[in-house]
N, C-alpha and C positions, 0 to 999 in steps of 0.2 A: 279535296272532295272525296267523300267516302264511297266505296263500292256498295251495291245492293247487298252483297254478302256480308259486309261489315255491319250494315244497318240491321240485317236479320239477326246477327249475333247479339247486337245491343238490345234488340227487342226481346230476344229469348232470355237474356240475362235479366232484363227488367221484369218480365213476367215471373220468373222463378224467384227473384229477389223479393217480390211482393208476397210470395207464398211462404218463403222460409225465414224472412226477416234477418238474414245473415248472409255471409259469403256464399256464392253459388259455386259448387264444385265443378271441376273440369269434366268429370264423368257425366254429371247432370246436363251440362251444356252440350257435350258430345251426343248424348242420347237425344236431346231435343232437336239438334240440328242434323241428326242422322249421319254423323261422321265419326271417325276414330278419335280416341282421346289425344293422340299426338297431333292430329290435325287441329283439334280444338285448342290445344296448348299453343300451337304456332300462331293461331289467330289471336289468342289472348295476349301474346307478346307484342303483336302488331298494334292492338288496341291500347295496350299500356304505353307503348312508345308515343302514341298520339294523345295521351293524357285522357283517355276515355274510360279506362278501368283502373282500379287499384288491385294488385294481387297480394294475397296473404299466403305465405308459404304453407303448404299442406292443408289449406282450408278452402281456397278458391278465390273468386274475384267479386268486387263490388263496382257498380258504376260510379264514376265521378259525377260532379254536378253537370259538367258538359256532356258526359255520356248519357246521363238521365234525360237531359233536355232533348238530345237527338232522338233517343228511343221514344220519348213522349210524342215528338212530332211525327215520327213514323206511325205510331199507334193512332194518332189523330187522323192521319191520312187514311190508314187502313179502315178504321171504323166509320169514317164519313163515307168512304167508297162503298162499304158494305150496305150502308143505309141508302145511299143513292141508287145502287144497283137494285135493291129490293123495292124501294118506293117509287122510283121514276122509270126504271127500265124493265120491271116485271120479273126479275130473277127471283127464284125461290130462295128463302132465307137459308136453306141447307146447302146452297151452291155458291154463295158469294165469298166465302172465306178464301178459297184458292184464287178467284178472280182478283180480289183485293190485294192478295199477296203479290200478284204479278204487277199490279198498277201502282202500288203505294210509293215506290221509289222514283217514279217518273213524272209526277204531277208538279206543276209550279205552285207557288204560293197564291198567285192570282186565281188559278183554277180551284185551289182548295177553298179560297174565300167565296168564290161563286157557288161552289157546291154547297157549302155551309149555309149561304144565304138562301139558296133554292129550297133547302130543307128546313128553313127557319131555325137554324142553329140547334139541332137536337142534342139532348143530354146523353142518350144511350143509343147503341146500335141495335140491330134486329135481335141479337142474342142477349140483350140486356147489359152488355158491357158499357161502362161509362166512357164517353167521348171526351178526351181532354179539351180544355178551352183553348182559344187561339193564343192565350198568354203562356201556354205550355207549362202551367203550374203542375207540380207533382200530383198524381192521382191519389185520392183518398182511399182508405181501405174499403174493401167491398162490404156493403151493408148486408145484414141478414146472416143466415147460417146455412150450413149444408143440409140438404134434405135427409141425409144419412144420420144426422144428429137429432132428428125429431123423434117424438114419442108417439105411441099409439093414442089416437084421439085428437092429435094436433091438426088444426085446420090452418093452412098456410097458402100464400100466393107465391107463385114462381116469379122470381125477379131476374134470373140470369141462368143461362145454360152455356156450357163450354162449347166453343166452336171449332176445336182442333180435329175432331173425328167426324168425318162426313157420314159414316154409317150410323154413328150414335145419334147425330142430328136427324137423320132420316127416320130412325126408329122413334125418337121422341115426337117428331112431327106426325108420324102415322098414328100414334096413340093419343095425340092431342095434348101433349105436355110442352107448352111454349111459354115465354114470358107473359105474365098476366093471367095464367091459368090458376084457378083456385082448386085445391085438392085437400083431402083428409087422409091422414096416415091411418091405415086399418090394422096392419100387422108389421111388427119389427122383430123378426127372429134373431137369435144370437149371431148366426152366420147365414148368409144366403140372400134371398130376395126380400125386398121391402115392398109391401103391398099398399097401394094408395087407391082412393076412390075419387073420381072426378065429379064435377057438379051434375053431369047427366046420369050419374049412377054407375058408369063404367068403372071397372076395377082393372088396375094395371100393376103387374109385378116387375119391379126394377132391380137389376143386380146392384149389390151394395156399392160397387165401384162406380156405377153410373149415377146412383143417388148422391154420391159424394161430390159430384161435379155440378149438381143443380143447387143454386142458391135460392133460398126462400125467405119470406118475411111473414110475421104473424099478421093475420087479417084483423081488421077492426071489428070488435064485437058490438 
């Protein structure tokens, strides 16, 4: 049986592996888990011994098929819990990430099935992240593009926002940028703030690093 800490490492590797399409470095894992590189290296050795990661010298690690399945199950638990907390228990969508982090390791498969059924088997969580199916098939690549890559005049719909930073989520919620929001890119300077206009005419300036974490899709004309 894996410890919650081991599952957290697998989940972190899974997330970075989807972003980089290659081995995930120890320094990246250490930063994500808020530990020192030697601590992360020690954990990678333990996960390798269990057959959950493959290590490439001087490059980093990849999840094995078993490691990916475990990570996908934890992610399914996490995103179902976020959705349940929001839709059924009245939590604000900006507050559910940490609650789900605490609960995801401790629910049974029966509890997971009942939560999914109560929610009518949702496809995405409140932040727009896809929820893995109960077959735990590998997640497909995220659809759409980053808002930071859009051009002036583009009208797009927000499909996903990153849930790792509570302050960032609070800010986006306050200005009205959530999954489902339609907005038009007004100004894209070479460096700095990206200005967008919402459907109600309100204009919002977003730091480039925040815009890079917001996924959008073209609206139907």
